[in-house]
Structures are given as structure tokens and as C-alpha cells.
C-alpha positions as CSV (number, residue, x, y, z in Angstrom):
1,M,50.0,81.5,68.9
2,A,49.2,85.0,67.8
3,K,46.4,86.9,69.7
4,S,43.2,88.0,68.0
5,P,42.5,91.7,67.6
6,E,39.8,91.4,70.2
7,E,42.3,89.7,72.7
8,M,44.6,92.6,72.2
9,G,42.0,95.3,72.9
10,Y,41.4,96.4,69.4
11,T,38.0,97.3,67.9
12,S,37.3,97.7,64.3
13,G,39.3,100.4,62.5
14,F,42.8,101.7,63.3
15,H,44.2,103.4,66.4
16,S,45.8,106.6,65.3
17,K,48.4,108.6,67.2
18,Y,49.7,112.1,66.1
19,W,52.6,114.2,67.4
20,F,52.8,117.9,66.6
21,F,55.9,119.9,66.3
22,N,56.8,123.6,66.4
23,Y,60.1,123.2,64.4
24,W,61.7,121.5,61.5
25,T,64.1,118.7,62.3
26,G,65.6,118.3,58.9
27,N,65.9,114.9,57.3
28,N,66.1,113.0,60.5
29,G,62.4,112.8,61.2
30,Y,60.5,113.8,64.3
31,D,61.2,112.5,67.7
32,T,58.0,110.5,68.7
33,S,59.3,109.7,72.1
34,K,57.4,112.8,73.4
35,P,53.8,112.4,74.6
36,V,51.2,111.9,72.0
37,D,49.3,115.1,71.2
38,F,46.2,113.6,69.7
39,T,44.8,110.2,69.4
40,N,41.6,108.6,67.9
41,Y,40.2,105.7,65.9
42,V,39.5,105.8,62.2
43,D,37.6,103.2,60.1
44,N,39.9,103.5,57.1
45,I,43.3,105.2,56.4
46,N,42.3,107.0,53.3
47,F,42.3,110.8,53.3
48,P,41.7,112.1,49.7
49,N,43.1,115.6,50.5
50,D,44.7,117.8,53.2
51,A,41.3,119.1,54.3
52,A,39.9,115.7,54.9
53,F,43.0,114.8,57.0
54,Q,42.9,117.9,59.0
55,A,39.1,117.6,59.7
56,Q,40.0,115.0,62.3
57,R,40.6,117.7,64.9
58,W,40.1,121.4,65.4
59,L,43.4,123.3,64.7
60,F,45.1,120.1,63.2
61,P,48.4,121.5,61.9
62,G,49.0,121.5,58.1
63,D,52.7,120.7,58.6
64,R,55.3,119.5,61.1
65,F,53.5,116.4,62.6
66,A,54.1,112.7,62.7
67,A,51.3,110.1,62.5
68,E,51.0,106.4,63.3
69,W,48.1,104.0,62.6
70,V,48.0,100.6,64.4
71,G,45.4,97.9,63.6
72,F,44.7,94.7,61.9
73,I,43.8,94.1,58.3
74,Q,41.4,91.2,57.8
75,I,41.8,89.5,54.4
76,N,38.9,87.2,53.6
77,T,39.9,86.4,49.9
78,P,43.2,85.2,49.0
79,G,45.0,87.3,46.4
80,I,47.5,90.0,45.7
81,Y,46.9,93.3,47.6
82,E,48.7,96.6,47.2
83,F,49.3,99.2,49.9
84,S,50.8,102.5,49.3
85,T,51.4,105.9,50.8
86,K,51.6,109.4,49.4
87,S,52.9,112.5,51.0
88,D,54.9,115.6,50.1
89,D,57.4,115.1,53.0
90,G,58.0,111.4,53.0
91,S,56.2,108.4,54.4
92,R,57.0,104.9,55.6
93,L,54.8,101.9,55.5
94,F,55.4,98.9,57.7
95,I,53.1,95.9,57.7
96,N,53.6,93.0,60.3
97,D,56.3,95.0,62.2
């Protein structure tokens, strides 16, 4: 049986992790096996512009970073839901692994 968010140590919102890089790695993506540079919790993953995204931390880089958000989405009403991403360098969205 799957554990509840509380049993797994999650609170409301999403745990975010960010890795910052000083170089471009081409189309292979960034190596996130290095230690995380910044972590926090956000209530929603919805940043309307670059300034809102970068406001999370002083000196947040405008480029060359990787981000990951982990959390649970509670659906109270059955239906069809749409999830999407938008970025200028590429994004991937995984739900349920």
C-alpha cells in the first residue's frame, strides 16, 4: 500500500531542488549527481516570468541551472487535468515516476 504524503515526511507544497552550473553542457543536460546548490518549498509550481522564478533566492542564476520539484497533487474532483511546462531551453515533466 502506498504511503500518504505525511508518512513520507512531506508537508503541503513541493520540495524544490536547484543545481547551478558555470558552463554549458550541450544537449546532454546537466549532471545533477553533484550536491544541490539550493533547496526550498513552494506552494505552487507556477512562475509567470523570469523575475518571479529568480526571486526565490538572492543571486539566482538566469541561465545554466537544473530544477526538480517533488510533491503530491491531491485531486478531489474526478476529471481531466492538464499539466504543462514552458521554457526556452527544454523541460521534462514526469508524473508518478
